Structure formats: C-alpha cells, structure tokens
C-alpha positions, 0 to 999 in steps of 0.5 A: 186444329191450330196445332195441326195447321201449324205443325207445331205442338205449342197450341196444345200447351195453352192450358199451361202458359209458359213464363214468357206468356205471363210477363206483366205489362205485355199487351195482348189483343185477341180478335176472332170471327165466329165464322172462322172455319179453321180455328174455333172461337172458343180456343181464342176465348180460352187463350184470352181468359188465361192471359194476364192483363192488359188484354182485350178480346173481341169476338165478331159475329160471322166473318171468316179466318181472314176477314177481321184483319181488313175490317176498319172497325177492328183496326180502329179498336186495335189502335184504341186498345193499344193507345189505352195500354200505352197511356197515349 
C-alpha cells in the first residue's frame, strides 16, 4: 500500500535493507496507530524489527494515519527516546 501511495518501489524492498539503512548509531523511531487505514501497522512493525539499534517502536491502539503526529504523549515519548540515544 505504501508503495502505491508514494508511487515508489523502495517500500517493496523492506525485506532487504540497504547498507545506508543499516548504519550503526542512527536513531530510528517508529510510531504507528492501529487505526491507520492507509498503512498496515504490521508493515511498520516489520520495518522496525529489521532496523538496527538504536530503535524505538510505539504502536498506539486506535488513532488514524495522521493522529499521532499531534499527540502530546507521542511527542514527549519521541523527545525522551532521542534524549536517551543522545545521552542527554
């Protein structure tokens, strides 16, 4: 679905991450609403589990494709994750 929406082939290559995707020390945060009708939450889960550390996955019950970007709890969680990774 993401490939069709973006009109790009890279989402189809998730099974084989490229070298630039595997660079160590790059913080990767994944947040997904289970109520997202555009991107399946399982796709986000699959990408997150294939990504090297440091990584953080948050799956919220309900929500929509655009709901988490405005959620103060998600924003605080994002900031906390980055602070931990950066050693702040």
